[in-house]
N, C-alpha and C positions, 0 to 999 in steps of 0.2 A: 561336646562330643556327639550327642544325640542329634543336634541340629546339623552338624557336619555330615553325619551319615544320611540324614533325610535329604540334604541338598545333593549329595553324590548320587543317591538313588534317582532323584528327579532328573539329574543331568543324564544318567544312563537311559532313562525313559525317553527324554527329549531326543537324544542321539538316535535311538531306534526309530522314533517317529519321523525323523528327517532323512532316513535312508533313501526315500524316494526322490529326494531333491538333487539338483545338479550342482549345488554349492554347499559348502560347510558354513554354518552360522558362525559369526564372529564371537569372540569372548563376551563382547558387550551385549549381543543378542541373546546369548546363552544365559547371561545374568538376568535379563528381562524374562526369558521363558521360565526361569526358576521361581518367579513370583508365586507365592502361595496365597490363593484367593480365600482360603479359609482363615487367614490371619486378619482379614478386614482392614485393608490399608489404602492409603492414597499415594499414588506415584506420579511424579513429574519427570517425564522423559524428554530431555533436551536432545533433539535429533537434528543434526546439521544437514545441509543440502545433499540430497542423493544418498542418504545413509540407510535407506530401506525401511523407513518408519511404517509405511502402509503394509509392506510385507510382514514386518514384525508384529503389527497389531493382528493381522489376519491369522498368522501362524499361531499367535498366542491363543486366539479363540479356538482354533482347530485342536490345540492341545487340551482344551477344556470343553469337550462336547456336551457335557451335562450341565454346563453353566449357560445362563442367558445373558447376552450382551446387548446394550443399546449404544450405537455409534452415532455421534453428532459432529457436524462441522458447519462452518458458516457458509461455505461456497457450494452451490448446487452441483457444479461440474466435478468438484472433488468427491462429493458424496456419490454421484452416479458412477464415477470411475472405480471407486472402492467397492461399491455394490456389484459392479460388473465382474471385478476380479474375484470377489468372494464366490459368486455364482460359478465361475470357471473352476475354482478350487473345491466346489461342492461344500462350502461352509454354510450351514443353515441355522446356526444358533446366534445370528446377529440381526438386529433390526436397524435400518439405516434411515437417518433423517438429517435434513438441515435444521438448524435451531428454529427457523421460521416455520418450517413444515411441522415440526413437533408442536410448536406453539399454536399453529393453525388448527391442528387436530384437537389440542387440549382446550381450545376456547370456542368450540362450536356453539355452545349454549350462549356465550356472550355475543358472538357474531350473528346468531339467529338466521343463518342462511344468507346473510347480506353479501353483496359483492365485495371483494377485497381489491382495493385500488388506492393509488396515492391521492392525497388531498392537494388541490391546486390553489394557487393564489387567487384566481378569479372566483372559485367557489367560496373561499373565506370572505372575500370582499362582499359578495352578494348575500351570503348567508347572515353575516353580521351587520350588513348595511353600512359598510365603512365608506368614507369619502374618497379614499385613494388606494391604489394597489400597493404602494410602498408600505403602508401600515399592515396590509394583509401579508406582505412578504415577511415583515418582522414577526408577526404572529406565527406564521408557518415555521420560521427558524427557531423561535422559542419553544414551540410545541415539539419540534423534532428533538431539541435538547432535553426537554422533560422526559421524552420517551426513551432516550438513550442512557438514562442513569437510574439509580435505584431509590432515590428519595421519594417519599409520598408527596402529594401535591402541596400540602401545608409547608413541609420542610423545604421543598423546592422553591416555593414562593418567597419564603424568608431568605433563602440563599440569594435569590435574584435581587432582592431589595437591599441586602446588607453587604454583598461582596462585589468586587470588580471582576466580572466574568467577560473574557475577551470577546466571545461570540455574541454577547449582548451589547457590550460597550461600543462595538464598532458602529452601532446605530445611534449612539449618543443620546440615550433616553434619560430623562429625569425620573425621579421617583413616582411622580404623578402618572407619567406615561407608562412606567413599568406596572403600576397597580392596574391601570386600565387594560393593558394587554394581558396581564395575568387573569383578570376577570373574563376577558374574551375567551381565553384558552379553557377556563373552567366551564364556560357555556358549551363549547365544542365537545369537551370530554363527557359532560353530563348527557348531551344529546346523542353521542355515540353509544353511551352505555344504555340509555333508555330506549334506543331504537328510533329516535326521531330523525336521524340521518340514515338514508337508505344504502350506505356503504360503510366500510371500515378500512382505514389505512393500515398497512402492514405494521408500521411503527406503533400504532395505538393498540392493536390486539396483542403485539409482542409485549408491550408494557403491562397490559392487563394480565397476561400470562405470567410475567415476572413477579407481579405483585400477589398472585394467587396460586402458589406452588402446591403440587401434590407429589408424593413419592412415586417414582417410576417403577414399573414391574420388571425388574432385572436384577441380576447378581452383580453386574459391573457396568459402569458407564464409561465409555471410551470417548474422549474429547480430542478430535484431531485438529490440526492447525490452530491450536489454542492461542497462539500469539495474536490472532486476528480478532479475538473477542473483546468487546468493550465491557464496561461495568455492568450494564443491564444484562447482557448475554451471560457474563460470568456468574451473575447472581443465580442463574438457573443451576449451574454446577454447584455453587455454594449452598443453595437451598437443599439440594439432594443430600449433601454431606450432613447438614443440620437435621434433615428429616430421617437420617439413619441409614442411608444407602451404604452397603457394606464395602464396596470397592469402587474406586475412581482411578482411571489411568488417563492422564492428560499428556498429550504429545505435542511438541511444537519447537520452533526455532525462533527465539526472540530476534535474532539477526535478520529474519525474513519478515519482521513486522513492518509493514509499509502502509498501514491504514491509521496513522496518527490523527488524520483529519476526521476519522470516525470515532476517535477517542478510545482506540484499542490500548490495552494495558499489558504489562508483563505478568500474565496470569500465573506462570510457573513460579515466579518469585513469591507471589501472594500465597499460593498453595503451600510453599515451603515455610514462609514466615508465619502464617496465621494458622495453618492446619497440620504442620509437621510432616509434609509430604516427603517421601523418600525419593531422592534424586537418582536417576539412571541416565546414562548418556549413550548416544550413537554418534561416533565421530569418523567412522570409516566410510568414505563415499564410494559407492559402486558406479558412480557416473563417469568419473574421469580417473586417469591413471596417476601414479605417484610422480611427483616433481613436474607435473604439467603446468602450463601457464595458468590454468583455471585454479589449481591448488595454490599457486604462488600469489595470484591476485586476491583470492578469498582470504588468505591468511594476513594480508596487509590490513584488512578490516577486522579480522577476528582476534589477532594477537593482542591488540590493545585492550580487548575485553576479557583477556585471560582465557581465550578458547583457541583451539587449533583443529583444522580439518585435515584428514589424511586421504589422499587419493588411493583407492584400492581396486579400481576397475582393471580387468584383464580383457581387453578387446581382442576378438579373433583376428581382426585385420584393421588396417588404417584407412580403408575406403569410406568416404563420406557419402552416405546414401540419401541424406536429407540435410537441409540447411535452414537456418532461421535468421531473419533480420529483425533485431529488436531495438527499441528506442525509448526514450524517456516520455515522449508525448504522442498522442494520437495524430497530431499534425505531421510529425516526422514519418510515422508509419504509413499514413495515407499518401504522403508525397512519394514514398518508396513504392507504394502500390501503383501509382500512376506511372512511375518510371518503368515498372514491369509491364504494365498494360501497353505502353508505347512499343515495347519489344515483343508484344504478343505472348507474354509469359503468364500463366495462371499461378495462383497462390492460394494458401489458406490463411485468411485473416482471422486471428483469434478473437472470438466474440462477435465477428462480423461487423456490420454497421449498426447493430441494435443498440450499441452504447452511445450512438450519436442521436441526440434529441432532435429529430427532424422538424418538429413544430417550432422549437426554439430557433433552429437554423433558418427556417423559412421566414419567421417573424423578423429576425435580424437582417436577413437578405432584403425583405421588403422595407425595413427601416433604412437600409443603405440606399435603396432605390427611391426612398421617400414616397412609398406606396402605402400610406397609412391605412387605407380602407381594407387592405388585405391582412393587416396585423391582427392576430387573434388574442395575444396576451395583452392584458390591460396595462401591466407594468411597463412593457416595452412601448406601448402606444402613447405613454405619457411623455416620451422623448421625441425631439424633432429630428435628430440624426444619430447615427451609430457612434460617432466620436463622443457625443455628450453622454450617451448611455454607458459606454465603456469607461468614461471618466468616473461616473458614479459607481460602477461596479468595482473599479480599481480602488477607489477611495474606501469602499466598504469591504474590500478583499473578498469579493464574491467570485470564487474561482470558476464556477460553472458558466457564469455570464461572460467573464473575461475570455475563457477558452472559446466560447461560442463566437464572440466578436473576432477573435484571431482566426478562427476557422472560416468565417464568412469573408474576411479580407483575403485569405489564401485562395478561396474559391474564385473570388474576383480576379486574382492574378492568373489562375488556371484558365479562366475564360478568355484571357488574352494570349494564352500559350497555343500557338498554331499546331504543335505536335499533339497536344491534348485533344484539340478540336479534330485533327485528322484521324486520331484513333477512334473517337466517337463516331465520326462519319463512316469509317471502315466497318464498324459493327452496327450501323443503322440506328444509333442512339441520338446523334446530334439533331436530326430533323424532327424529333418528337416535340410536340407542342406542350412542353412542360418547362417549368423554371430550371435554370441551369444547375442549381444545387442538387435537384432531384436527378438530373442527367448524370452528375458526378457519382451519386450513390448507386444508380442503376448500372453504370459502367463498372464500378468496383464490385458490385454483387455478381455481375456477369462473369467476372474473372475469378471469383472466390469459389474455389473447389476444395471441399473438405479433405479429399485424399491426395492433394498436391504435396509434393516433396519440398516445396518452398513455403515456409511459414513466416508470417508477419505478426508481430506482437509488440505491445508496450511492455515495459519492465513489469508493471503490476500484473498484467494478464499472463505473463510468461511463467509465473510461479507454478512449480510442478512439472514444467517442461524439461525434457532431456533430449537434445538434438545433436547429431554428429558434428555439424559445423555451425558456429554462431558468429554473426557479425553484429557488433554494437554500432549503430549508425551514428554519424557525426551530428552534433547539436548545432544546427544552422539558425541564423537569425538575420532578418532584413537583407537577404541576398548574399550575406557573407559566406565564404567557403566553410568556415568553422570559427567558433569562439577562440579567443586567445587562451593560453593555458593557465587560467586562474582557477584554482580549485573551487568546487561547489561549496556554498555556504559562507563565502567571504567576499569582500569587495575591496577595491583599491582606493587608497587615500591619495589624493593629489598633493604634490609638494607646492605650497604657495610661493616658495622662493623661485621655483623654476616655471611657474605657471605661464609666464609671458614668453617662454621659449617654445620649442617644438612640442607638439602633443605627446611625443614619446618621452621627452626629457621630463615633462611635468609629473610623470608617475614615479620618478625615482627619488630615493633617499640614500644617504651615505652614512655608514656607521663610523665609529672612531678608528677602525682599522683601515678605512678608506674603501671599503667594499660598497658598491652600488646595488640596489635591489628595490623591488616593489614593497611598499608598506601596506599590509593587509589588516582588515578589521572584520570581525564576525558580523554577518549581515543581520538584518532586523528580524528575520523569521527564525529565531533561535530554536523554537520548539520543533521545527521541521527538519533540523539537522539529523536527528536520529533516523527518521524515515529516509532522508536523502542518501545517507551512506549505506543504509540497509538495501536500498534499491540497487546500488552498485554491486553489493554482495550477491543479490539475487541474479543480476544480469550476468555476472562473471562465473556463476556456477550452473548455467544452463547447458554448457557445451560438454559433449562427451569426448571428442577427439581434437577439434580445432576451434580456436577462438581468435577473432580479429577485432581489436578495439579501435574504431575510427573516431571516437569521441575524444578529442584532445583534452577536454576538461576532466573526463573520467580518468584518463591516464595521469594527469596532474594531481587529481584528488587522491588516487590510490597511493601515489608516491609521496604526496604531501603529508598524508595522515601517518604513514609509516615513519617518515623522517622527523616529523614534529614530535611524535611520541618518543623517539629516541632522544632528541635534544632536550626535551622537557624533563625526561627521566634523569638525564645526566647533567641537568642545570647548565647548559651551555649558553650563557647569556652574553649579549653584546649591547652596545648603546648606540642610538642614533639621535641626531639633532632634528628637532621639529621647528616649525616656523618661528617661534619666539625664542629660539636658542636653547631651550631646555633639552637635557639629555633624558631619553626614555629607555628603560630596560626592555630589550627585545630578544627574541629567539631568531637566529638566522637559519633559514631552511633552504638547502640546495635541492632542487627537484628536477628530474628528467621529465620533460613533457612530450618530446618527440625524439626519434632516433637522432642522436648527435646534438640535441639542443637541450640545454639546462637553464632553468630560471632560478634566480635567487630571490627569496621572499624574506621580509622582516615582519614579525607579528609581535605586538607588545605582550609582555608576560601575562598581564591580566586577560587580554583577549585570547591568548593561546590556551590558558587554563579553562576559560569559558567555552571555547570551541570544543575542546576534548570532552568537557563535562557533558555538553548537550549531545555529543555523538554517542557517548557511553550510556547515558541514562535519559530516557524520555520523562518529561514532567508534564502532566496534564491536569486540568481542573484545578489549577492553582490561581491565586489572585495575582494581580500585577505586582504587588509589593513582594510577594514570595518569589516570583520569577526574578525580580531585580536582585533580591538578596542571594 
């Protein structure tokens, strides 16, 4: 009874404090605002897309003016935007940091005023006097892995030697080589610590910070975008709890976790399971209206995870004053940028061209032109042509290098495109005596206007974006208009019986009821499926008023996952014959991929369950054996 009276009193105070606002807080927000900081608790707030998490955090701090808050997030743009909003609302009791910025401030003694910059392959080769750049690349990769986790060096070394670790095993090292590389990394770490090296990589000082924690001076730690934190970054939060910090509020949406390649974790779940965090939710999206296409798409991905988003926006009008074109890859976005340039249309390219490694692109361009003397990177200089380098990068699954090769090949095609050349000549760029890739970047930058109403972005960079009209660009490849409607994360199995017939027929199988359809199998990159489907959820929740999906595979994926979830739940099995005459239990899934066009897919019972498992739950830092099981 006493607790009920206390809560009612707090609710009345909250309502009075929000009289100045233009909106009424939702019941979910009111529940969060009633948190009692004197109870010393940990809270995990699961906030779906557009549900006002930033507003909620700032309002909460405003309700507690005598308390001191420290706000941290991974992304500098997110931190700057929230800091700006707090200043506008005259909220002065919050300190804002990226985790790297906080670590930088806390490790000044360790860094001793040295420059902060990334360590390069060439530096490692020269400093350790190695015979080739590929060994230096392996050392850089293993060093990065060490800095992104929480084990001390001894435990980390034992793990590398005793377990199958995918990021290490891709280099096919034997134990002797592993020991050698571990020793090299120890040399680098010791020399960073004792000041023998005149710079410090960001990952290294962050690791030092993680391993040497001190209690922050605040009443409450706010962790925003917590789904993006990896183990090392989360250990900062964890250490504050262990050191006795009274209150922690972590906000995030695991459905927007798209950095699996950085080893991000479901931090919310960990807070609940290991530290008894109290769960709060924000499910009312102020971005789009009820029953909108955005709500419908988002829930195809959310419902299978036991979550649901509700459109709650009330727009004053239906006029679209700005629009965004978003795509899965930088290549698609830059291709769209060139299309706009040809039409003389300016745009705002999210992140600009700074995400493009110009040195890498120029080295690969010179490799393509066989201009070896102009190549700066030793590891690229070791190859005679770009195809050979890409083959090595593909074999080792080195995404940055593969993307660089693809970008250079695209630039070469643009060089042959007369309309691109014409646009460059029109703006006086084509005749500049610089390599063509630099002409492309200069052209893009010339049209990149921050205040433009046309926005270009990848799915990753669009997080946090809310735009009136969004177009999700088609996924093109090798000059095709669009991929066929096969969902992301699966591949087609060819029918050996029909393989001598037409290419279309060889993809089909027939079930015992006489239905024909594609037979699908989960692709090899199982761990990426979680991010893959989260990316689509991010993409379809950016629009406020209108959304157009031109990516046929995204349409197929959204419909496939919804239909597969239903047939698996209802155990609607059929059987198909495979090459040796055996009958295999399969789920039959009917999917609309385009207006008026439906595809039929078969997927084996085992593969279907595996596919859904990896979409629902990310698994990282596991051995190959555990993954197989």
